N, C-alpha and C positions, 0 to 999 in steps of 0.2 A: 504494500500500500504506500502511495506517495506521501511524503511528509507534507505538512501544510505549507511550508515555505516553498517547496518544490512545486506544489500544485498552483501556487499563486504566481509563479514566475511568468507564465504566458500572459496573464492579465496585466501584471506590472509592466512588462515590456511593451505590450500593446498600448497602454495608457500613456507611456512615455513617448510613444511614436506617433500618436494620432496626428494626422494632417501634417506630418513632419516635413521638414526640410532639414532633417537631423544633421547637426554639425558634425564633421569628421572627428570628434574628440577634442573639443575646446582648444583649438590652436590659438597662438597669441593673437589677440584681437586688435588689429590696427587698421587704419584706413588703407584702402588699396593704393598702391603707388600712383602718383600723378601721371607717370609715363604709361600706365595701363588703363584700368577703368577708374571711374570717378575722377576723371581729368576734366575739371570745370572749364578749361580753356579749349577743349575739343570742339571743333566745328564740323558738323556733318558734311560729307562729301556729296557730289552730284550722284555718285553711284549708290550711296546709302544716305539719303536725305533726312532720315528720321533717327534720332537717338533711341537707344534701347534701354529701357528701365527694367532691371531684374528685381523680382519680388520673392524673397525667401519664404520658406514654409514655417510651420510651427516648430519652435525650439531651434530655429536656424538664426542666422544673422547675415549682415550685408557682405561679409567677407567669406566665411567658411562655406556657405552654401554655394558659392560661385567660383571656387578656386579652379574648377575645370572649364565651365562655360564662358565666364567673363574673358579670360585670355584668348579662348577660341574665337570669340566674336571680335575682340580688339584686333587680333591678327588678320582678320578678314575685312578690316577697314571700318568697323562700326564705332561710333561714340557710345560708350557703355557706362551706365550708372546703376548703383544699387543702394537701397535704403534699409535702415533698421526701423521696424515698426512694432507696435504691440508690446512695448516694454512694460514690465511690472517692477515696482519699486523694490530695490534690493536684489534683483535677479540679473546678474551680468551674463553676457554672451548669448543666453538662450532667450530669444524674443518671439514675437508672434503669439503671445499668450493673452493679450487683452481682447476685449470685445471686438468682433470682426467689423462691426459698423464703424467703430472709432478708428480702427486700423485703416479702413477705406478712406476716411477723412485725412489721415496722415499721408496716404498715397496721393490723394488729390493735391495736397500742398506741395509734395515733393515733385510731382509732374510739373506743376506751375513753375517751380524753381528751375527744373531742367530746361523747360521751354524758354524761359527768360535768359538763361545762360547761353544756350546754343542758338537761339534765334529761329528754331524750327517751329513749324505750325502744328505738328503732331508728333507723338512718340509711338513706339511699339512697346508692348509689355510682354515679358516672359516671366512666368512664375512657376514655382514648384509647390505642389500640394496645396496648402492653404493659399499660398502665393499665386496659384493659378485660378483659384476660386474667388478670393476676396476682391480682386479688381472688378469683378462683375457687378458688385454692389456700387462701386464708384461709377461704372459705366451706366448703370441703370437708374440710380437715384441721385447722383451728385454731379451730373453733367459731363461725365468723363467721355461720353461718346463724341463730343466735339473736340477732344484733345488726343484721341487715341485712334490709330489706324488699325492695329491688329493686337489681339491677345492670344498668346501661345501658352498653353498650360501643360506642364510635365506632371503626370499623375495627379491632376487637381482633384480636390474634394468637392466637386460641383454639386453632387447630390448626397454628400455626407458618407459616413461609414457605419457599418454595423459591427465592425471588429469581429467578424465571424460569429455574430450573434451575441457577443458579450455585452454590448450596450443595452440589449433587452433586459439584462439583469438589474439595471440600475433602479428600476421601479420598485424592486424588492428591498432596496437599500437606500431609503430616502436621505439618510445622513450623508452617504457617499455622493449621492446626486447633488445635494445642496453644496457640498464641498467643491465638487467639480465646477458648478456654476459660479460660485463666489470666488474661488481661488484661481481658476484658470478658465475664464469665460470662453476663450477660443476653442478649447476642447469641446465644451458643451455645445457651442454653435455648430460644430462640424459633425455632430451625431445625426445620423439619418432621421429625418422627420422633425428636427428641431424647429422652434419658432422662427429662428433666423433663416434657415434654409427654405422653410415654407414661404416666407416673405420674398426671398430672393428669386425663387423659381416660379412663383405664381405669375401667370400671364405669359409665360414663355421664358426660355433659357437665354435668349439673346436680344440685342437691341439693333436697330438698323444702323448701317454706316460703319460697323466694326466687323472685321474678319476674325473668326475664331478658329483656332487649331488646338485640338486636344491630342496629346501623345501619351498613350497609356501602355502598361505592361501587364501581361497575364499573370505575372508572378508577384503582383502587388499584394503584400500581406497587411497593409495598413488601410488602404481604401478598399473596402469590401462591400459588396462584390465589385470587382475591378472595373466592370463596365459602367459603374455609377459615375465614373469620371467623365463619360461622354456627354455631349450636349446635343440637343435637337434644334434645328433651325436651318433656314436657307443659306446662311452665310457661315456654315460650320464644316470643318474637315476633321473627322475623327480618325486617328491613326493608332494602330497597335504595333509596337516595335517588332514583335515576333513575326508579323506579316511581312516586314521588311527584311528581317534576318532571323531565321529560325534558331540560330545559335546564340541569340541575345537572351541571356538569363537574368538581366537586371531586374531587381525588385524595386520597392518604393524609393529607397534612399539612393541607390545606384543610378537610377534613371536621371536624377537631377545632378548628381555629383560628377560622374565620369563617363556616362554612356555616349560614346561618339556616334552611334547610330541615331540616337535621339538628337544629339547636337546637330548633326547634318540635316535632320528633318526640321529643326528649328530654323536654320538658315533658309531652307526652302520656303518656310512659312513667312519669313521676314522679307524675302525677295522672290515671290512666286514666278515672276517673269524670267528669272534666271535659274529656276530650280533644276536640279539634276537628280536622277534616280538614286534613291537611298538603298544600299545593299550592305551585305556583310563587309564588303571592301571599303565601305565608308569610314571604317575605323582608321584607315591609313590616310585619309584626306585631311 
């Protein structure tokens, strides 16, 4: 018979990873070098006229979540920026924990700052997990559709997660549910069927004028069922990385941190006119 500590390990791990853009193990948290991303003197080129804003996931931050994708995009000529949002008092490094509505307001302000610095008319957004879902609130309720050309989500929590059914147990433990809501609101907001997600998805997943791309993995152990990442709408492209490369075994964290199959598909979404086929060989591009 399993000990109680061992039995609780899956639940503990799952709760720590909900909506994650889990940081690779708390690396030294410093601003990205000005020669790379978050270079506020960067001016978009004719080839890439829109700056890219990267939006980390729950428990992520503006640096650790993007150590793979940000340099990948900078090398390809994009002006790239990333923000920290959803900070809780006294909690360093691990952000994206505050109420998602408030985080969307932070994103709104950050996009305004990027547009002012770069002189661009619009940005493109790329987000991991909560970072792929939260911007939809900004687009739908805060006027973001006038400032954003495209939203690309990597394993986004668009319709929440059941954590393999574990979230259904919360109703039997009201104290735990209250703690989840009060201590880490973003976790509660991303549970399938939450009031926040009901409001977000009511009346349709998308808004006119924005192109949406969702890149998901069949091996997602955090957003369950994994297809709940997908969106419905006329301006939506849903992609499964295993359909592009059957040898891609990335799960929820990996697809945002270092999956170059997913990264190549991100660039296709950012510049569809110059898109090239994504295959297993894209890891070498």
